[in-house]
The first five atom37 places (N, CA, C, CB, O) and aatype in JSON, in Angstrom:
{
  "aatype": [12, 11, 2, 18, 2, 19, 9, 10, 6, 0, 0, 17, 10, 19, 11, 3, 9, 7, 15, 16, 3, 3, 0, 12, 7, 19, 0, 19, 0, 6, 0, 7, 11, 1, 10, 2, 14, 5, 10, 6, 18, 19, 6, 9, 3, 19, 7, 16, 16, 18, 4, 14, 15, 4, 2, 6, 14, 13, 3, 15, 19, 13, 10, 0, 0, 2, 16, 0, 10, 19, 7, 10, 19, 10, 5, 12, 1, 19, 13, 3, 0, 6, 2, 6, 6, 8, 0, 0, 1, 9, 0, 11, 15, 19, 9, 7, 11, 0, 10, 11, 2, 9, 14, 10, 2, 19, 19, 6, 19, 16, 3, 10, 3, 18, 15, 6, 6, 18, 6],
  "atom_mask": [
    [1, 1, 1, 1, 1],
    [1, 1, 1, 1, 1],
    [1, 1, 1, 1, 1],
    [1, 1, 1, 1, 1],
    [1, 1, 1, 1, 1],
    [1, 1, 1, 1, 1],
    [1, 1, 1, 1, 1],
    [1, 1, 1, 1, 1],
    [1, 1, 1, 1, 1],
    [1, 1, 1, 1, 1],
    [1, 1, 1, 1, 1],
    [1, 1, 1, 1, 1],
    [1, 1, 1, 1, 1],
    [1, 1, 1, 1, 1],
    [1, 1, 1, 1, 1],
    [1, 1, 1, 1, 1],
    [1, 1, 1, 1, 1],
    [1, 1, 1, 0, 1],
    [1, 1, 1, 1, 1],
    [1, 1, 1, 1, 1],
    [1, 1, 1, 1, 1],
    [1, 1, 1, 1, 1],
    [1, 1, 1, 1, 1],
    [1, 1, 1, 1, 1],
    [1, 1, 1, 0, 1],
    [1, 1, 1, 1, 1],
    [1, 1, 1, 1, 1],
    [1, 1, 1, 1, 1],
    [1, 1, 1, 1, 1],
    [1, 1, 1, 1, 1],
    [1, 1, 1, 1, 1],
    [1, 1, 1, 0, 1],
    [1, 1, 1, 1, 1],
    [1, 1, 1, 1, 1],
    [1, 1, 1, 1, 1],
    [1, 1, 1, 1, 1],
    [1, 1, 1, 1, 1],
    [1, 1, 1, 1, 1],
    [1, 1, 1, 1, 1],
    [1, 1, 1, 1, 1],
    [1, 1, 1, 1, 1],
    [1, 1, 1, 1, 1],
    [1, 1, 1, 1, 1],
    [1, 1, 1, 1, 1],
    [1, 1, 1, 1, 1],
    [1, 1, 1, 1, 1],
    [1, 1, 1, 0, 1],
    [1, 1, 1, 1, 1],
    [1, 1, 1, 1, 1],
    [1, 1, 1, 1, 1],
    [1, 1, 1, 1, 1],
    [1, 1, 1, 1, 1],
    [1, 1, 1, 1, 1],
    [1, 1, 1, 1, 1],
    [1, 1, 1, 1, 1],
    [1, 1, 1, 1, 1],
    [1, 1, 1, 1, 1],
    [1, 1, 1, 1, 1],
    [1, 1, 1, 1, 1],
    [1, 1, 1, 1, 1],
    [1, 1, 1, 1, 1],
    [1, 1, 1, 1, 1],
    [1, 1, 1, 1, 1],
    [1, 1, 1, 1, 1],
    [1, 1, 1, 1, 1],
    [1, 1, 1, 1, 1],
    [1, 1, 1, 1, 1],
    [1, 1, 1, 1, 1],
    [1, 1, 1, 1, 1],
    [1, 1, 1, 1, 1],
    [1, 1, 1, 0, 1],
    [1, 1, 1, 1, 1],
    [1, 1, 1, 1, 1],
    [1, 1, 1, 1, 1],
    [1, 1, 1, 1, 1],
    [1, 1, 1, 1, 1],
    [1, 1, 1, 1, 1],
    [1, 1, 1, 1, 1],
    [1, 1, 1, 1, 1],
    [1, 1, 1, 1, 1],
    [1, 1, 1, 1, 1],
    [1, 1, 1, 1, 1],
    [1, 1, 1, 1, 1],
    [1, 1, 1, 1, 1],
    [1, 1, 1, 1, 1],
    [1, 1, 1, 1, 1],
    [1, 1, 1, 1, 1],
    [1, 1, 1, 1, 1],
    [1, 1, 1, 1, 1],
    [1, 1, 1, 1, 1],
    [1, 1, 1, 1, 1],
    [1, 1, 1, 1, 1],
    [1, 1, 1, 1, 1],
    [1, 1, 1, 1, 1],
    [1, 1, 1, 1, 1],
    [1, 1, 1, 0, 1],
    [1, 1, 1, 1, 1],
    [1, 1, 1, 1, 1],
    [1, 1, 1, 1, 1],
    [1, 1, 1, 1, 1],
    [1, 1, 1, 1, 1],
    [1, 1, 1, 1, 1],
    [1, 1, 1, 1, 1],
    [1, 1, 1, 1, 1],
    [1, 1, 1, 1, 1],
    [1, 1, 1, 1, 1],
    [1, 1, 1, 1, 1],
    [1, 1, 1, 1, 1],
    [1, 1, 1, 1, 1],
    [1, 1, 1, 1, 1],
    [1, 1, 1, 1, 1],
    [1, 1, 1, 1, 1],
    [1, 1, 1, 1, 1],
    [1, 1, 1, 1, 1],
    [1, 1, 1, 1, 1],
    [1, 1, 1, 1, 1],
    [1, 1, 1, 1, 1],
    [1, 1, 1, 1, 1],
    [1, 1, 1, 1, 1]
  ],
  "atom_positions": [
    [[0.84, -1.18, 0.0], [0.0, 0.0, 0.0], [0.89, 1.25, 0.0], [-0.96, -0.01, 1.23], [1.91, 1.32, 0.69]],
    [[0.48, 2.22, -0.79], [1.27, 3.44, -0.93], [0.47, 4.67, -0.5], [1.75, 3.61, -2.38], [-0.74, 4.61, -0.3]],
    [[1.19, 5.77, -0.37], [0.58, 7.05, -0.02], [0.63, 7.96, -1.24], [1.3, 7.71, 1.2], [1.61, 7.98, -1.99]],
    [[-0.45, 8.73, -1.43], [-0.57, 9.58, -2.62], [-1.05, 10.97, -2.24], [-1.51, 8.95, -3.64], [-1.74, 11.16, -1.24]],
    [[-0.68, 11.93, -3.06], [-1.22, 13.27, -2.99], [-2.16, 13.42, -4.19], [-0.08, 14.37, -2.99], [-1.75, 13.24, -5.33]],
    [[-3.43, 13.74, -3.91], [-4.43, 13.82, -4.97], [-4.91, 15.26, -5.09], [-5.62, 12.86, -4.69], [-5.27, 15.89, -4.1]],
    [[-4.91, 15.76, -6.31], [-5.4, 17.12, -6.59], [-6.65, 17.0, -7.44], [-4.3, 17.99, -7.32], [-6.65, 16.39, -8.51]],
    [[-7.74, 17.6, -6.94], [-9.01, 17.62, -7.63], [-9.37, 19.04, -8.02], [-10.12, 17.01, -6.76], [-8.95, 19.99, -7.37]],
    [[-10.13, 19.17, -9.08], [-10.65, 20.47, -9.5], [-12.16, 20.45, -9.28], [-10.29, 20.78, -11.02], [-12.83, 19.47, -9.59]],
    [[-12.68, 21.55, -8.73], [-14.11, 21.67, -8.47], [-14.65, 22.92, -9.14], [-14.41, 21.7, -6.95], [-13.97, 23.95, -9.18]],
    [[-15.86, 22.83, -9.67], [-16.52, 23.99, -10.28], [-17.5, 24.55, -9.25], [-17.26, 23.6, -11.62], [-18.48, 23.89, -8.9]],
    [[-17.25, 25.77, -8.77], [-18.05, 26.37, -7.71], [-18.81, 27.57, -8.27], [-17.15, 26.8, -6.52], [-18.21, 28.47, -8.86]],
    [[-20.11, 27.6, -8.08], [-20.97, 28.68, -8.56], [-21.25, 29.66, -7.43], [-22.29, 28.11, -9.13], [-21.66, 29.26, -6.34]],
    [[-21.03, 30.94, -7.69], [-21.28, 31.99, -6.7], [-22.26, 32.98, -7.33], [-19.94, 32.71, -6.26], [-21.98, 33.57, -8.37]],
    [[-23.41, 33.17, -6.68], [-24.44, 34.07, -7.21], [-24.42, 35.4, -6.5], [-25.82, 33.43, -7.09], [-23.91, 35.52, -5.38]],
    [[-24.98, 36.43, -7.16], [-25.09, 37.79, -6.61], [-23.75, 38.32, -6.13], [-26.08, 37.81, -5.46], [-23.59, 38.69, -4.97]],
    [[-22.79, 38.35, -7.03], [-21.44, 38.8, -6.71], [-21.02, 39.87, -7.72], [-20.43, 37.61, -6.71], [-21.4, 39.81, -8.89]],
    [[-20.24, 40.84, -7.26], [-19.91, 41.96, -8.12], [-18.53, 41.94, -8.74], [0.0, 0.0, 0.0], [-18.3, 42.59, -9.76]],
    [[-17.59, 41.19, -8.14], [-16.23, 41.19, -8.68], [-15.63, 39.79, -8.6], [-15.35, 42.2, -7.91], [-16.09, 38.93, -7.84]],
    [[-14.6, 39.59, -9.4], [-13.94, 38.28, -9.4], [-13.21, 38.02, -8.08], [-12.96, 38.18, -10.56], [-13.17, 36.89, -7.61]],
    [[-12.63, 39.07, -7.49], [-11.96, 38.9, -6.2], [-12.94, 38.46, -5.13], [-11.28, 40.21, -5.78], [-12.63, 37.56, -4.34]],
    [[-14.12, 39.09, -5.09], [-15.14, 38.69, -4.13], [-15.6, 37.25, -4.39], [-16.34, 39.65, -4.2], [-15.81, 36.49, -3.45]],
    [[-15.76, 36.9, -5.65], [-16.19, 35.55, -6.01], [-15.19, 34.51, -5.53], [-16.39, 35.44, -7.53], [-15.59, 33.47, -5.01]],
    [[-13.89, 34.77, -5.71], [-12.87, 33.83, -5.25], [-12.93, 33.67, -3.74], [-11.48, 34.29, -5.69], [-12.85, 32.55, -3.23]],
    [[-13.05, 34.77, -3.03], [-13.12, 34.72, -1.57], [-14.33, 33.96, -1.07], [0.0, 0.0, 0.0], [-14.23, 33.16, -0.14]],
    [[-15.49, 34.22, -1.68], [-16.72, 33.54, -1.28], [-16.63, 32.05, -1.58], [-17.93, 34.16, -1.99], [-17.02, 31.23, -0.75]],
    [[-16.12, 31.68, -2.75], [-16.02, 30.27, -3.13], [-15.11, 29.5, -2.17], [-15.49, 30.15, -4.55], [-15.47, 28.41, -1.74]],
    [[-13.96, 30.05, -1.85], [-13.03, 29.38, -0.93], [-13.66, 29.27, 0.46], [-11.68, 30.15, -0.85], [-13.55, 28.23, 1.11]],
    [[-14.32, 30.35, 0.92], [-14.94, 30.33, 2.24], [-16.08, 29.32, 2.32], [-15.45, 31.73, 2.6], [-16.19, 28.58, 3.3]],
    [[-16.93, 29.28, 1.29], [-18.05, 28.33, 1.3], [-17.55, 26.89, 1.25], [-18.98, 28.6, 0.12], [-18.08, 26.03, 1.95]],
    [[-16.56, 26.63, 0.43], [-16.0, 25.27, 0.36], [-15.37, 24.9, 1.7], [-14.95, 25.17, -0.78], [-15.51, 23.77, 2.17]],
    [[-14.67, 25.85, 2.31], [-14.06, 25.6, 3.61], [-15.08, 25.27, 4.69], [0.0, 0.0, 0.0], [-14.85, 24.4, 5.52]],
    [[-16.21, 25.97, 4.67], [-17.27, 25.69, 5.64], [-17.81, 24.28, 5.48], [-18.41, 26.7, 5.5], [-18.09, 23.6, 6.47]],
    [[-17.97, 23.83, 4.25], [-18.52, 22.5, 4.0], [-17.52, 21.39, 4.3], [-18.99, 22.39, 2.56], [-17.91, 20.27, 4.63]],
    [[-16.23, 21.7, 4.19], [-15.21, 20.69, 4.44], [-14.77, 20.63, 5.91], [-14.02, 20.96, 3.57], [-14.36, 19.57, 6.37]],
    [[-14.86, 21.72, 6.62], [-14.39, 21.77, 8.01], [-15.53, 21.48, 8.97], [-13.76, 23.13, 8.34], [-16.67, 21.79, 8.62]],
    [[-15.32, 20.93, 10.12], [-14.05, 20.5, 10.7], [-13.65, 19.08, 10.33], [-14.12, 20.61, 12.19], [-12.51, 18.68, 10.58]],
    [[-14.55, 18.29, 9.72], [-14.24, 16.89, 9.45], [-13.08, 16.72, 8.47], [-15.46, 16.19, 8.91], [-12.27, 15.81, 8.64]],
    [[-13.0, 17.57, 7.46], [-11.96, 17.43, 6.43], [-11.03, 18.63, 6.41], [-12.6, 17.24, 5.06], [-10.73, 19.16, 5.34]],
    [[-10.58, 19.05, 7.57], [-9.73, 20.24, 7.62], [-8.37, 20.02, 6.97], [-9.53, 20.66, 9.05], [-7.64, 20.99, 6.73]],
    [[-8.02, 18.78, 6.67], [-6.75, 18.47, 6.03], [-6.79, 18.68, 4.51], [-6.36, 17.03, 6.33], [-5.76, 18.54, 3.85]],
    [[-7.95, 19.01, 3.95], [-8.06, 19.29, 2.52], [-7.67, 20.74, 2.27], [-9.51, 19.0, 1.99], [-8.26, 21.66, 2.85]],
    [[-6.68, 20.95, 1.42], [-6.26, 22.32, 1.09], [-7.11, 22.85, -0.06], [-4.75, 22.36, 0.71], [-7.38, 22.14, -1.03]],
    [[-7.54, 24.11, 0.07], [-8.41, 24.73, -0.93], [-7.71, 25.95, -1.5], [-9.79, 25.13, -0.31], [-7.15, 26.76, -0.76]],
    [[-7.74, 26.08, -2.82], [-7.16, 27.25, -3.48], [-7.91, 27.48, -4.79], [-5.64, 27.05, -3.74], [-8.61, 26.6, -5.29]],
    [[-7.76, 28.68, -5.33], [-8.35, 28.99, -6.63], [-7.41, 28.46, -7.71], [-8.58, 30.54, -6.79], [-6.2, 28.63, -7.64]],
    [[-7.99, 27.82, -8.71], [-7.2, 27.23, -9.78], [-6.65, 28.26, -10.74], [0.0, 0.0, 0.0], [-6.95, 29.45, -10.65]],
    [[-5.84, 27.79, -11.66], [-5.24, 28.63, -12.69], [-5.64, 28.1, -14.06], [-3.7, 28.67, -12.53], [-5.62, 26.9, -14.31]],
    [[-5.99, 29.02, -14.93], [-6.32, 28.69, -16.31], [-5.34, 29.44, -17.2], [-7.81, 29.06, -16.65], [-4.89, 30.54, -16.86]],
    [[-5.02, 28.85, -18.34], [-4.09, 29.49, -19.27], [-4.85, 30.0, -20.49], [-2.97, 28.51, -19.7], [-5.69, 29.3, -21.06]],
    [[-4.54, 31.22, -20.89], [-5.15, 31.84, -22.06], [-4.78, 31.02, -23.3], [-4.69, 33.33, -22.22], [-3.6, 30.75, -23.53]],
    [[-5.77, 30.61, -24.1], [-5.45, 29.81, -25.29], [-4.69, 30.6, -26.36], [-6.72, 29.26, -25.88], [-4.03, 30.01, -27.21]],
    [[-4.78, 31.92, -26.32], [-4.12, 32.74, -27.32], [-2.67, 33.06, -26.96], [-4.89, 34.02, -27.5], [-1.76, 32.85, -27.75]],
    [[-2.47, 33.59, -25.72], [-1.13, 34.03, -25.33], [-0.44, 33.1, -24.33], [-1.22, 35.41, -24.75], [0.73, 33.29, -24.01]],
    [[-1.17, 32.1, -23.82], [-0.65, 31.12, -22.87], [-0.25, 31.74, -21.52], [0.54, 30.42, -23.47], [0.56, 31.16, -20.8]],
    [[-0.81, 32.91, -21.18], [-0.55, 33.54, -19.89], [-1.52, 32.97, -18.85], [-0.7, 35.09, -19.99], [-2.69, 32.75, -19.15]],
    [[-1.04, 32.73, -17.61], [-1.93, 32.21, -16.57], [-2.81, 33.3, -15.97], [-1.11, 31.53, -15.47], [-2.4, 34.46, -15.86]],
    [[-4.04, 32.91, -15.58], [-4.92, 33.8, -14.83], [-5.8, 32.95, -13.93], [-5.78, 34.68, -15.79], [-5.94, 31.75, -14.15]],
    [[-6.41, 33.59, -12.9], [-7.27, 32.87, -11.97], [-8.48, 32.28, -12.69], [-7.72, 33.79, -10.83], [-9.03, 32.91, -13.59]],
    [[-8.88, 31.09, -12.29], [-10.01, 30.39, -12.91], [-11.34, 30.94, -12.4], [-9.91, 28.88, -12.65], [-12.01, 30.31, -11.58]],
    [[-11.7, 32.12, -12.89], [-12.95, 32.75, -12.5], [-13.59, 33.35, -13.75], [-12.73, 33.84, -11.41], [-12.93, 34.05, -14.52]],
    [[-14.87, 33.07, -13.94], [-15.62, 33.68, -15.03], [-16.84, 34.35, -14.42], [-16.03, 32.62, -16.12], [-17.62, 33.71, -13.72]],
    [[-17.01, 35.64, -14.69], [-18.09, 36.43, -14.1], [-18.99, 36.96, -15.2], [-17.53, 37.6, -13.25], [-18.52, 37.61, -16.14]],
    [[-20.29, 36.67, -15.08], [-21.29, 37.18, -16.02], [-22.61, 37.3, -15.28], [-21.42, 36.25, -17.27], [-23.01, 36.4, -14.55]],
    [[-23.29, 38.43, -15.48], [-24.61, 38.68, -14.88], [-24.6, 38.47, -13.36], [-25.66, 37.77, -15.52], [-25.51, 37.85, -12.81]],
    [[-23.58, 39.0, -12.7], [-23.43, 38.9, -11.25], [-23.4, 37.46, -10.74], [-24.56, 39.64, -10.58], [-23.75, 37.19, -9.59]],
    [[-22.99, 36.54, -11.58], [-22.82, 35.14, -11.21], [-21.44, 34.69, -11.67], [-23.95, 34.23, -11.84], [-21.03, 34.95, -12.8]],
    [[-20.73, 34.03, -10.77], [-19.36, 33.62, -11.1], [-19.22, 32.1, -11.04], [-18.35, 34.28, -10.14], [-19.83, 31.44, -10.2]],
    [[-18.42, 31.58, -11.94], [-17.99, 30.19, -11.9], [-16.52, 30.22, -11.51], [-18.23, 29.45, -13.28], [-15.69, 30.76, -12.24]],
    [[-16.22, 29.63, -10.36], [-14.85, 29.64, -9.83], [-14.3, 28.22, -9.87], [-14.81, 30.23, -8.38], [-14.93, 27.29, -9.36]],
    [[-13.15, 28.06, -10.45], [-12.47, 26.77, -10.46], [-11.6, 26.65, -9.23], [0.0, 0.0, 0.0], [-10.61, 27.36, -9.09]],
    [[-11.97, 25.74, -8.33], [-11.19, 25.53, -7.11], [-10.3, 24.31, -7.26], [-12.13, 25.36, -5.89], [-10.65, 23.35, -7.95]],
    [[-9.16, 24.35, -6.61], [-8.24, 23.22, -6.55], [-8.27, 22.69, -5.13], [-6.79, 23.62, -7.0], [-8.02, 23.43, -4.17]],
    [[-8.58, 21.4, -4.99], [-8.66, 20.75, -3.68], [-7.57, 19.69, -3.64], [-10.07, 20.12, -3.43], [-7.46, 18.86, -4.54]],
    [[-6.77, 19.73, -2.58], [-5.64, 18.83, -2.48], [-5.7, 18.06, -1.17], [-4.31, 19.6, -2.59], [-5.9, 18.65, -0.11]],
    [[-5.53, 16.75, -1.24], [-5.49, 15.95, -0.01], [-4.54, 14.77, -0.18], [-6.91, 15.44, 0.37], [-4.27, 14.31, -1.29]],
    [[-4.05, 14.31, 0.95], [-3.19, 13.13, 0.95], [-4.05, 11.91, 1.25], [-2.03, 13.27, 1.99], [-4.9, 11.93, 2.14]],
    [[-3.8, 10.85, 0.5], [-4.5, 9.59, 0.7], [-3.45, 8.55, 1.1], [-5.28, 9.14, -0.59], [-2.45, 8.36, 0.41]],
    [[-3.7, 7.9, 2.24], [-2.74, 6.93, 2.76], [-3.24, 5.51, 2.53], [-2.49, 7.17, 4.26], [-4.44, 5.24, 2.59]],
    [[-2.31, 4.61, 2.27], [-2.59, 3.17, 2.12], [-3.56, 2.86, 0.99], [-3.13, 2.62, 3.4], [-4.51, 2.09, 1.17]],
    [[-3.34, 3.44, -0.15], [-4.13, 3.13, -1.34], [-3.39, 2.09, -2.18], [-4.42, 4.42, -2.19], [-2.16, 2.02, -2.14]],
    [[-4.14, 1.3, -2.92], [-3.54, 0.24, -3.72], [-2.75, 0.78, -4.91], [-4.61, -0.71, -4.21], [-1.69, 0.27, -5.25]],
    [[-3.3, 1.84, -5.56], [-2.64, 2.43, -6.72], [-3.2, 3.85, -6.92], [-2.86, 1.55, -8.01], [-4.02, 4.32, -6.12]],
    [[-2.74, 4.53, -7.98], [-3.17, 5.91, -8.21], [-4.68, 6.01, -8.43], [-2.43, 6.49, -9.42], [-5.32, 6.93, -7.92]],
    [[-5.23, 5.09, -9.19], [-6.67, 5.11, -9.46], [-7.47, 4.93, -8.17], [-7.05, 4.01, -10.47], [-8.48, 5.6, -7.97]],
    [[-7.02, 4.05, -7.31], [-7.68, 3.82, -6.02], [-7.61, 5.08, -5.16], [-7.04, 2.62, -5.29], [-8.59, 5.45, -4.52]],
    [[-6.45, 5.73, -5.14], [-6.29, 6.97, -4.37], [-7.23, 8.06, -4.89], [-4.82, 7.46, -4.42], [-7.83, 8.79, -4.1]],
    [[-7.35, 8.18, -6.21], [-8.24, 9.18, -6.79], [-9.7, 8.9, -6.42], [-8.09, 9.21, -8.32], [-10.44, 9.82, -6.11]],
    [[-10.1, 7.63, -6.46], [-11.48, 7.27, -6.08], [-11.75, 7.58, -4.62], [-11.74, 5.78, -6.35], [-12.83, 8.06, -4.28]],
    [[-10.77, 7.33, -3.76], [-10.93, 7.62, -2.33], [-11.11, 9.12, -2.13], [-9.7, 7.11, -1.52], [-12.01, 9.55, -1.42]],
    [[-10.25, 9.92, -2.75], [-10.32, 11.38, -2.6], [-11.65, 11.92, -3.12], [-9.16, 12.05, -3.35], [-12.29, 12.74, -2.45]],
    [[-12.08, 11.47, -4.3], [-13.36, 11.93, -4.85], [-14.52, 11.54, -3.96], [-13.57, 11.36, -6.25], [-15.47, 12.31, -3.81]],
    [[-14.46, 10.36, -3.38], [-15.53, 9.91, -2.49], [-15.59, 10.72, -1.21], [-15.35, 8.43, -2.16], [-16.66, 11.17, -0.8]],
    [[-14.45, 10.91, -0.58], [-14.39, 11.64, 0.7], [-14.8, 13.09, 0.5], [-12.97, 11.56, 1.31], [-15.64, 13.61, 1.24]],
    [[-14.21, 13.75, -0.48], [-14.52, 15.17, -0.71], [-15.92, 15.31, -1.29], [-13.49, 15.81, -1.67], [-16.64, 16.25, -0.95]],
    [[-16.32, 14.39, -2.16], [-17.64, 14.45, -2.77], [-18.78, 14.34, -1.77], [0.0, 0.0, 0.0], [-19.83, 14.94, -1.98]],
    [[-18.58, 13.6, -0.69], [-19.62, 13.49, 0.35], [-19.86, 14.84, 1.03], [-19.23, 12.44, 1.4], [-20.99, 15.18, 1.37]],
    [[-18.79, 15.61, 1.22], [-18.92, 16.92, 1.86], [-19.4, 17.99, 0.9], [-17.58, 17.34, 2.46], [-20.1, 18.92, 1.29]],
    [[-19.03, 17.85, -0.37], [-19.4, 18.85, -1.38], [-20.42, 18.27, -2.35], [-18.14, 19.33, -2.15], [-20.17, 18.16, -3.55]],
    [[-21.57, 17.92, -1.82], [-22.62, 17.33, -2.66], [-23.0, 18.29, -3.79], [-23.86, 16.99, -1.81], [-23.04, 19.5, -3.59]],
    [[-23.27, 17.73, -4.96], [-23.7, 18.48, -6.15], [-22.64, 19.43, -6.7], [-24.94, 19.26, -5.84], [-22.97, 20.35, -7.46]],
    [[-21.39, 19.23, -6.33], [-20.28, 20.03, -6.87], [-19.47, 19.12, -7.8], [-19.37, 20.64, -5.72], [-18.97, 18.09, -7.35]],
    [[-19.34, 19.48, -9.08], [-18.56, 18.64, -10.0], [-17.09, 18.58, -9.59], [-18.69, 19.17, -11.45], [-16.47, 19.61, -9.31]],
    [[-16.54, 17.37, -9.57], [-15.13, 17.16, -9.22], [-14.44, 16.43, -10.36], [-15.0, 16.36, -7.9], [-15.01, 15.54, -10.99]],
    [[-13.19, 16.82, -10.6], [-12.39, 16.18, -11.64], [-10.98, 15.96, -11.1], [-12.37, 17.05, -12.94], [-10.4, 16.86, -10.48]],
    [[-10.43, 14.79, -11.33], [-9.06, 14.49, -10.88], [-8.09, 15.2, -11.82], [-8.79, 12.95, -10.85], [-8.15, 15.02, -13.04]],
    [[-7.19, 15.99, -11.25], [-6.19, 16.72, -12.02], [-4.86, 15.98, -12.0], [-6.02, 18.15, -11.48], [-4.21, 15.82, -13.04]],
    [[-4.45, 15.54, -10.81], [-3.13, 14.91, -10.69], [-3.11, 14.0, -9.46], [-2.02, 15.99, -10.59], [-3.71, 14.31, -8.43]],
    [[-2.41, 12.89, -9.6], [-2.16, 11.98, -8.48], [-0.66, 11.74, -8.44], [-2.97, 10.63, -8.63], [-0.07, 11.31, -9.43]],
    [[-0.04, 12.01, -7.29], [1.4, 11.88, -7.14], [1.71, 10.86, -6.06], [2.05, 13.24, -6.82], [1.1, 10.89, -4.99]],
    [[2.65, 9.99, -6.32], [3.08, 8.99, -5.35], [3.98, 9.67, -4.31], [3.84, 7.8, -6.05], [5.08, 10.11, -4.65]],
    [[3.52, 9.78, -3.08], [4.3, 10.45, -2.03], [5.52, 9.63, -1.62], [3.43, 10.71, -0.8], [6.57, 10.2, -1.31]],
    [[5.4, 8.33, -1.61], [6.52, 7.48, -1.21], [7.69, 7.63, -2.18], [6.08, 6.02, -1.14], [8.84, 7.69, -1.75]],
    [[7.39, 7.7, -3.47], [8.42, 7.85, -4.49], [9.08, 9.22, -4.42], [7.83, 7.62, -5.88], [10.3, 9.32, -4.5]],
    [[8.29, 10.29, -4.27], [8.83, 11.64, -4.27], [9.65, 11.93, -3.02], [7.71, 12.65, -4.4], [10.59, 12.73, -3.07]],
    [[9.31, 11.29, -1.88], [10.06, 11.53, -0.65], [11.43, 10.86, -0.67], [9.26, 11.04, 0.55], [12.36, 11.31, 0.0]],
    [[11.55, 9.78, -1.45], [12.83, 9.07, -1.54], [13.9, 9.94, -2.18], [12.67, 7.79, -2.33], [15.08, 9.79, -1.87]],
    [[13.51, 10.83, -3.08], [14.46, 11.6, -3.86], [14.57, 13.06, -3.45], [14.09, 11.53, -5.29], [15.16, 13.86, -4.17]],
    [[14.02, 13.43, -2.31], [14.11, 14.83, -1.84], [15.3, 15.02, -0.94], [12.83, 15.25, -1.1], [15.54, 16.12, -0.45]]
  ]
}
C-alpha cells in the first residue's frame, strides 16, 4: 500500500457577486465551511487557467450577470491506497460526500513514497 497526494478540480458557482476577487473569496470560504471540521486536512485554493491565445496564466474565474464560476483546486493526501486510481477514487468519495452536487475532476495523483525518496 502506498501514499498519494491527490489534486481535484471543483466547479463552484457563486451568485449575486460583483467582482472576481469577491467571487474567489466567497467560493473558498463556502468550500471551507462545507469541508471543516471533518476534512480540515483538505487544502483549498483557486485554480489557474491558461489563455489559449497568449498562454498567460490567470485565476479560474468567469463572471457574467453577477454570477461567477470559480475553479477551485482541492488537495489531499491519501494513505494506504492500492494504486493511483484507487487513491483518486478515495479522494473523490471523501470530498464528494462533503461537497454534494459540486462537479469534481481528478487533475493529478502523485506517489508520495516515491517523491520523498528523492528529496
